[in-house]
C-alpha positions in Angstrom: 37.0 23.0 -11.1 34.0 21.0 -9.8 31.0 22.9 -8.8 30.3 23.1 -5.1 27.0 21.7 -3.9 24.7 24.5 -2.7 24.4 24.7 1.1 21.1 23.1 2.4 19.0 25.8 4.1 16.5 25.0 6.8 12.9 26.0 6.0 10.4 26.5 8.8 6.7 25.8 8.7 4.9 29.1 8.9 2.2 27.5 11.1 4.3 25.6 13.7 7.8 24.9 14.9 8.5 22.2 12.3 11.8 22.6 10.4 13.4 20.7 7.6 16.0 21.2 4.8 13.7 19.7 2.2 10.9 21.7 0.6 9.0 18.5 -0.4 9.1 17.4 3.2 7.7 20.8 4.3 4.9 20.6 1.7 4.0 17.1 2.9 4.1 18.4 6.5 1.8 21.3 5.6 -0.7 19.0 3.9 -0.7 16.2 6.5 -0.7 18.5 9.6 -2.3 21.8 8.6 -4.8 21.0 5.8 -8.5 20.2 6.3 -10.6 17.7 4.4 -11.4 20.3 1.6 -7.7 21.1 1.1 -7.7 24.5 2.8 -5.1 25.5 5.4 -6.6 26.3 8.8 -5.8 28.5 11.7 -6.6 27.6 15.3 -7.7 24.1 16.4 -6.5 21.6 13.9 -9.1 19.4 12.2 -8.5 15.6 12.0 -5.6 15.1 9.7 -6.4 13.7 6.3 -3.1 11.8 6.1 -1.4 10.3 9.1 1.9 9.0 7.6 4.7 11.1 6.1 7.8 9.7 4.4 10.8 11.2 6.1 12.9 10.6 3.0 10.8 12.3 0.2 7.8 14.0 1.9 5.2 11.8 0.2 2.1 11.4 2.4 0.0 8.3 3.0 -3.3 7.5 4.6 -2.2 4.2 6.1 0.9 2.7 7.7 0.9 -0.2 5.2 0.9 2.2 2.2 3.9 4.1 3.7 5.7 0.8 4.5 5.2 -0.4 0.9 6.5 2.9 -0.3 9.6 2.8 1.9 10.6 -0.8 1.0 10.1 -0.2 -2.7 11.3 3.4 -3.1 13.8 3.8 -0.3 15.4 0.4 0.6 19.0 1.9 0.7 17.9 4.6 3.1 16.2 2.1 5.3 19.4 0.0 5.4 21.5 3.1 6.3 19.2 5.0 8.6 17.1 2.2 10.2 19.8 -0.5 10.1 17.6 -3.0 8.3 19.1 -5.8 6.4 18.1 -7.0 2.9 16.4 -10.0 4.5 14.3 -7.7 6.8 13.3 -5.6 3.9 12.2 -8.6 1.8 10.3 -9.9 4.9 8.4 -6.7 5.1 7.6 -6.9 1.3 6.4 -10.4 1.8 4.2 -9.5 4.7 2.7 -6.6 2.7 2.2 -8.9 -0.3 4.6 -7.0 -2.6 6.0 -9.2 -5.3 9.8 -9.5 -5.3 11.3 -7.7 -8.2 12.8 -10.0 -10.8 16.6 -10.2 -10.7 18.4 -9.1 -13.8 20.1 -12.0 -15.6 23.8 -11.8 -16.0 25.0 -11.4 -19.6 27.6 -13.9 -20.8 
């Protein structure tokens, strides 16, 4: 009998109303939203965030939009196609704009 996948449980940020079902996304949220320059969590008025961009798919955090876009098109192209409705051509255009070399295509074996 195949094993059932465990039910995804929502986890809530202890410092705000943010919720997710992915602990990595929560960790990224905590760092990007509630962590100061020295890496300490704060209470009260938030300092300027160290990181401005958070990957919705894996929770990795980035300091620039270009870094996050490069991550998305190289690490999550299938998710971008499904969730954002992007085509292969659009993803390749983003890669070209960001200066990301196209990955070499595997040669077919005879």
